[in-house]
C-alpha positions in Angstrom: 23.2 -25.4 26.8 22.5 -26.0 30.5 25.6 -25.1 32.5 24.2 -25.9 35.9 26.2 -29.1 36.0 29.4 -27.3 35.1 32.1 -26.5 37.6 35.4 -24.9 36.8 38.8 -26.6 37.4 39.3 -28.0 40.9 35.5 -27.9 41.4 35.5 -24.1 41.7 32.2 -22.4 41.1 33.6 -19.0 40.1 35.7 -17.9 37.2 37.2 -14.4 36.4 38.5 -13.2 33.1 39.4 -9.7 31.9 39.6 -8.2 28.4 41.5 -4.9 27.6 41.8 -3.3 24.2 44.1 -1.4 21.8 47.6 -2.3 23.0 48.6 0.9 24.7 51.5 1.8 27.0 49.3 1.9 30.1 48.9 -1.9 29.7 52.3 -2.1 31.4 51.0 -0.8 34.6 47.8 -2.8 34.3 49.9 -6.0 33.8 51.9 -5.2 37.0 48.7 -4.9 39.0 47.1 -8.0 37.6 50.3 -10.1 38.1 50.5 -8.9 41.7 47.1 -10.5 42.4 47.1 -13.5 40.0 44.5 -12.2 37.6 44.6 -13.1 33.9 43.7 -10.9 31.0 43.2 -11.1 27.2 44.7 -8.1 25.4 43.1 -7.3 22.1 45.6 -5.8 19.6 45.5 -3.8 16.4 48.6 -5.1 14.7 48.5 -2.4 12.0 48.7 0.4 14.6 51.9 -0.3 16.6 53.8 2.8 17.4 56.9 3.6 15.4 59.0 4.3 18.5 58.7 4.0 22.2 57.3 6.7 24.3 54.1 7.1 22.3 50.6 6.2 23.5 50.6 3.0 21.6 53.0 0.2 22.2 55.7 -0.6 19.7 55.8 -4.1 18.3 58.8 -4.9 20.4 57.2 -3.6 23.6 54.0 -5.6 22.9 56.0 -8.8 22.4 57.9 -8.3 25.6 54.8 -7.4 27.6 52.3 -10.0 26.5 54.6 -13.0 26.2 55.0 -13.7 29.9 52.6 -16.6 29.9 49.8 -15.4 32.3 48.1 -13.3 29.7 47.3 -13.6 26.0 46.7 -11.5 22.9 43.7 -11.6 20.6 42.4 -9.9 17.5 41.0 -6.4 17.5 41.2 -5.6 13.8 44.3 -4.7 11.9 43.2 -1.0 11.7 40.5 -0.9 14.4 37.7 -0.5 11.8 34.0 -0.8 12.8 33.1 -4.1 11.2 29.4 -3.5 10.9 30.0 -0.4 8.8 32.3 -1.9 6.2 31.8 -4.4 3.4 32.3 -8.2 3.8 35.6 -8.1 1.9 37.0 -5.2 4.1 35.8 -6.8 7.3 37.3 -10.2 6.3 40.7 -8.5 5.5 40.5 -6.6 8.8 40.3 -9.8 10.8 42.4 -12.2 8.8 45.3 -9.7 8.5 45.3 -9.0 12.2 45.1 -12.7 13.1 47.8 -13.7 10.7 50.2 -11.0 11.9 49.7 -11.6 15.6 50.0 -15.4 15.2 53.4 -14.9 13.4 54.5 -12.4 16.0 53.6 -14.4 19.1 54.0 -17.9 17.6 50.6 -19.0 18.8 47.2 -19.8 17.2 44.7 -17.1 18.0 41.0 -17.9 18.1 39.5 -14.9 19.9 38.9 -11.2 19.4 37.0 -8.1 20.6 35.0 -6.0 18.2 36.6 -2.6 17.6 34.2 0.2 18.7 31.8 -2.6 19.7 30.6 -2.6 16.1 29.0 -6.0 15.4 25.9 -7.8 14.3 24.9 -11.3 13.0 26.6 -10.5 9.6 29.9 -9.7 11.3 29.6 -12.8 13.5 29.3 -14.9 10.3 32.3 -13.1 8.8 34.7 -13.6 11.7 33.6 -17.2 12.1 34.8 -17.8 8.5 38.1 -16.2 9.5 38.7 -18.9 12.2 37.5 -16.8 15.2 35.8 -18.9 17.8 34.8 -16.2 20.3 34.4 -12.5 20.1 33.6 -10.0 22.9 31.1 -7.2 22.4 30.7 -4.1 24.7 27.3 -5.2 26.0 27.2 -5.3 29.8 24.6 -7.6 31.4 25.5 -7.2 35.0 25.3 -11.0 35.2 27.7 -13.9 35.5 26.3 -16.2 32.9 28.3 -18.6 30.7 28.0 -17.2 27.1 25.5 -18.9 24.8 26.6 -17.1 21.6 30.4 -17.1 21.7 30.6 -14.9 18.5 28.6 -12.1 20.2 29.8 -12.5 23.8 28.4 -10.0 26.3 30.4 -9.0 29.4 29.5 -8.6 33.0 30.5 -4.9 33.0 33.0 -2.2 32.1 35.4 -1.2 34.9 33.7 2.2 35.0 30.3 0.7 35.7 28.8 2.3 38.8 27.7 -1.2 39.8 31.2 -2.6 39.9 31.5 -2.8 43.7 28.0 -4.2 44.0 28.6 -6.8 41.3 32.0 -7.8 42.8 30.4 -8.5 46.2 27.6 -10.5 44.6 30.2 -12.5 42.6 32.3 -13.3 45.6 29.3 -14.2 47.7 29.1 -17.9 48.7 25.4 -17.9 49.4 24.2 -21.4 48.4 20.6 -22.6 47.9 19.6 -26.0 49.0 19.2 -27.4 45.4 22.3 -27.7 43.2 20.5 -26.5 40.1 19.8 -23.2 41.9 23.6 -22.6 42.2 24.9 -22.1 38.6 28.6 -21.4 38.0 29.5 -17.7 37.9 31.7 -16.1 35.3 32.8 -12.5 35.9 33.9 -10.8 32.7 35.4 -7.3 33.1 36.5 -5.2 30.2 37.9 -1.8 29.4 40.9 0.2 28.1 43.9 0.8 30.4 44.3 4.4 29.0 41.0 5.2 30.7 42.7 4.6 34.1 45.4 7.1 33.1 43.1 9.7 31.4 40.6 9.6 34.3 43.2 9.3 37.0 41.4 6.3 38.6 43.8 3.5 38.7 42.4 2.9 42.2 39.4 1.1 40.5 41.4 -1.8 39.1 43.8 -1.9 42.1 40.8 -2.2 44.5 39.1 -4.8 42.2 42.3 -6.9 41.9 43.0 -6.8 45.6 39.4 -7.9 46.4 39.2 -10.7 43.8 42.8 -11.8 43.5 44.7 -14.7 45.2 41.5 -16.5 46.2 41.3 -20.3 46.4 37.7 -20.3 45.2 38.2 -18.6 41.8 39.4 -19.9 38.5 41.6 -17.2 37.0 41.6 -17.5 33.2 42.2 -15.8 29.9 39.2 -15.6 27.5 40.6 -18.5 25.5 41.0 -20.6 28.7 37.3 -20.1 29.5 36.2 -20.9 25.9 38.3 -24.1 25.7 37.1 -25.3 29.1 33.4 -24.7 28.4 33.7 -26.3 25.0 35.3 -29.4 26.7 32.3 -29.5 29.0 30.0 -29.2 25.9 31.8 -32.2 24.4 31.0 -34.7 27.1 29.1 -37.7 25.8 26.6 -39.6 27.9 25.7 -43.3 27.5 22.1 -44.1 26.4 21.1 -45.0 30.0 22.7 -41.9 31.5 25.0 -44.0 33.7 28.3 -43.3 32.0 30.0 -40.1 30.7 32.9 -39.9 28.3 35.3 -37.0 27.9 36.7 -37.1 24.3 38.9 -33.9 24.8 42.4 -33.4 26.2 41.0 -31.2 29.1 39.9 -32.5 32.5 36.3 -31.5 33.1 34.8 -31.0 36.6 31.1 -31.4 37.0 28.3 -31.3 39.6 26.6 -34.7 39.5 23.4 -33.8 41.3 25.2 -32.2 44.2 28.3 -34.4 44.2 31.6 -33.5 42.6 32.8 -35.6 39.7 36.0 -35.3 37.8 35.9 -36.6 34.2 39.5 -36.8 33.1 40.6 -36.2 29.6 40.0 -39.2 27.4 38.3 -41.2 30.2 34.9 -42.7 30.8 33.4 -42.6 34.3 30.3 -43.9 36.0 27.7 -41.4 37.2 
């Protein structure tokens, strides 16, 4: 899919999403930092590994419900027991994903379509399995150092882990507004950051995320989104239908889509047809 015509909501050319795993107590501090700067995150949870009581490394079910239900962030599947999917049978992998998805949906009262692979364990076989479990996108631990829109949503790469030595360099490159003369030379940029909040605690380097959030947060040129927000928006763009002569475009979805019409901004409202 050619995403050079895609713009994010309000004609923004940059989007930022974060993904953090395991549902640990240090997510509390992470959420405070993200909320302070308007960043959004998807937290990938193992519903079979909640702590029995508060004060442990893992969150209790009650703590998780209170922390992640605020609205800005979301939860996604991470496997009910954090198993490496590529190392288990189809049946076990299916149970690992379906059980986690069902439990989390009941707990949070929302349909969950996303996940992150536990231990980064994945391949084409696991991608097929999770697709049959109703998962629409799944994050890997592959870091590209790029800002591309995913082409394979079931084996999604990331821009980088928060401990990547290139983080500052990549952040500056992402924030750069350098524009080339031709619109097709300026594709939209998606920064996808991932990690585990316990790493900040264990390595005593909370300054990494604080610096990143301060630098990228509260900006008018960035679309701050959860993983599902990004997926749904891009899929709405993918759903646009053009007339045979290329002069009309129809948006059959319930999401407004913003596009670059050969250098000119064009809004295609949900359910509407517009002239190009």
